[in-house]
N, C-alpha and C positions, 0 to 999 in steps of 0.2 A: 472652547472645545478644541482639543488638540487632534491633529490628523495623524494616525499611526503611520510609521515609515513604510514605504513600499518594499515588498519582498523582491529580492534580486531575481532577474530573469535567468532561467536555466535553459541552455541549449541542449537539445536531444536530437539524435538521428532518427529519422522517420523512414521506414521502408515503404515505398510507394509502388511496389511491383504489382499489387492487386487493385490499383486504382480503377481500372476499366471493368472490373467485375461487378455485375448488378446483384444487389442483395434485397431481400424482402424484409420489411419490418412488420412483425406479426404481434398483435396484442391478443393474449389468451385470457380466459377467466382464471381467477385465483385458484379454483379447485383443480384445473388442469396443470397450472404451474406447480402446485404442491405435489401432484402425482409424478410429474416429470422429474422433480427434484429428488424424490425418493427412489426413482427407478435406477437400477444399476446400468452401467454403460454397455452391457453386452446384450440387451434385449431391444426389440422393436417397440417403439412407443406409439406409433400410429402410421397411417397412410394418407397421402394427399391424392385426390382425384380431380383433375382439371378437365373441364368440358368446354370446348370452343365451338361456337356457332357463328356462321358468316354474318357480319354486321352487328353482332352483339358482344357485350363484354364477357370475358371468360368467367365461367362458374367454377369455384373452388370449394371442395368439400373435404373435411377432415374426419377420418374414422379412427378412433382410439383403439389400440390393440387390447386383446384380452389380458395380456400380461400386466398392462397398466391398470386396467379395471379391477384386477384381483388384488392390487396393493391397497388393502383396506384394513383399518383397525377396528376393534370391537365397538359396535354401536355407530359406526360411520355410515352415512347415507351413500347410496349408489349415485354415480354421476352419469350424465348423458354420454352415449357413445358416438352419436353423429352430430357434427357441427358444420355450419356453413361459414365461409370466409368472405366478408364483404371487401372488395378490392377497390382501391383508389390510387391513382397515379400521383407521383410527387413531381410537380412542375415548378412551383414557385420557391422551393427551398433546395439548398444543397446540403444533404445529410450524408454522413458516412459512418462506418463501423470501424472502431479502432481497438486494438488489443496491445497489451504490454507484457513483457517477460521480466520478472524481477530476478536479478542475479542471486545465485545461491551462496557464493563465497564472499559475503559482505565483510567478513572479518580479516580478509587478506590485506597486505600492505598496499597493493594496487588493486582495488576492487573493480569488478566488471561494471560497465555502465548499463543502465536500464534500456531495454530494446523496445521500441515502439513500432507497430505495424498498422497499416491501413488495410483492413480486410475486404473492403468493397464500398461501393456507392449505392445508397438506398434509392431504388427506382420505383418501388410500390409499397404502399401501406395496406395491411390486411387486418381486419378486426374479426376475431373468431366469435361466433354467436351460436348458442345451442338452439335446437328446434324445440318448440313448445309442446312437450309431451308430458306424460305422467311422471316420469323420472325427474324431469326438470322442475315440475311443480312441487314435488315432494322435497327436493333439495332446497328450493327457495323458501318454502314454508318452515323448514327446519332452521335455516339460517336466520329467518325473521324471528322465530321463537327464541333462539339463543341470544340474538341482539337485544330483545326486549327484557331479558332476565336481568335483575339488578346485580351490580358488581359486588355489593356487600350484602351478606345475609346474616341473620341472627342464628346462632347455633347454641344448643343447650349442652353444657358440659356435664359429663357423668363422673368426673374425677377432678382432683385438685391439680391445678396447674402449678408447676414448679416455678417459683419466683427467683430471679437472679438479682444479686446485689449489684447496683450500678457502680461503675468505676469512674474515677475522675479523668483518667486518660487510658488509651489503649496501648497495648504492648508495642505495636509497630510504630506508633507515634513516638513513644519513649526511645525506642532503638534508633529511630531516625534522628532525633535531637541529639542523642549521645554521639552518633557518627558525625553529625554536622559540627558539633562542638569540638570533637577530636581533630577533625580536619582543619578547623580554624586555628587550633593551637599548634599545628605542625611548625617545627622550627625551619625557618628559611635558611638555606645554604647561601654561601657567598655567591654573588652574581657570576664571577669568573669561573667558579667551580661548576655552576649550572651550565654555563656556556660551553665549557669543555666537555661535559657529558652530552650536550646536544650535538656538538660538532662530531664527536666520536660516533654517535648514533647515525647521523646523516652520512657518515662515510660508508655505512653498510647498506642503507636504503635511501632513496631520494625523497620518498613521501612517507609521512606518518600522520595518524590521527591523534587527537589530543589525549585520548585514554592511554595509548601506548607510550606517548612521551611522558605522561605523568607516572606511569609504572617505572620507566627508565630513570627518571630524575628524582622521584619521590618528593615532589614539591607541591605546595598548595596550588590549586588550579588557577586562582586569580594571579598569584605571583608568577606562575609559569607562563601565562598568557602575556603578561607585561613584557617578559623577556623575548618571547616568540615574536611579538609584534615588531621588535627592533631588528631582528636578524632573519625573519622568515616572512614568506608570503602565504596567505590563506587562499586556497583555490575554491571558487564558487561554481566552476563548470566541470562537466564530465571530461575526461574519464577519471579525474583525480579530485572529485568533488569532496568538500569537507576535509581535505588533507593539507598538511603544512609542508613546505619545502623552503630550503635556504634561499635568500635573496642572491641574485647573481654576483654581487660583490663579496659574498661570504663563501661562495662555492670554491672548491679546490684550495681551501685555506692552507693546507699543509704545504702544498707546493709554493704558495706565496710566502709562507713563513721561512721555508728553506731558502727561497731566493733572497729574502731580506737578510737572513743570517749569512749567506754567502757574500752579499754585498757589503755587510758590515765587516766581515773577515778581510775582504780585499782592501777595504779602506784602512783597516788597522795595519795590514801588511805594508801598504804604501807609506803610512806614517813612520 
């Protein structure tokens, strides 16, 4: 049994400005999560009421808004409006909430790096539970009825079903094989000609991805990578992740060639 190679570690910058902020981790029933997911961003989805008594744990109650309760489809059951939240402190675990922002201009020559943020440290866990009333009982009985229904049912057909003739292969598979065959038969240019195109491209920009270099050189991807490995370095870290750049010994090659030409000229003059 072979062990797959380990993926390279990627360093990312993490914003820790909100490390000291306390956050609640709340678990809500699925029917509440579905309602909140459908709700637009400009309405009130509910209210929290926190009651504190000396020497006792705080009592937290959630009341859903009428705007959320009205988000119903035809035939959908009503959901409970009032819920209690059972509170438990987080003492033996270190939990946090993180978010990330994906850059929009990923096609640029120098793409932006992905930004990571720590939104806060979880200090309490809360589990949302409905009160046992008639609305909740009706909702549970309906969910049990739907769960007990068989997934497949026999249906009587009142018309002839159109039969389709099977095909040996689908169109997208055929197009893919044609494209792959055409790419494999691409004529490889002379290595020196490809290097000249690469050096000319790297005079304009320091970093390129493989797709852009393939468009510039019009070479098969396998052949192009063989040449790139000789004269370029492949970046695995941000901010130029998955980009190619010239190795230090090949940078500013025009100046080096000019210096060599000048040196050759001086040596010929001295002779």
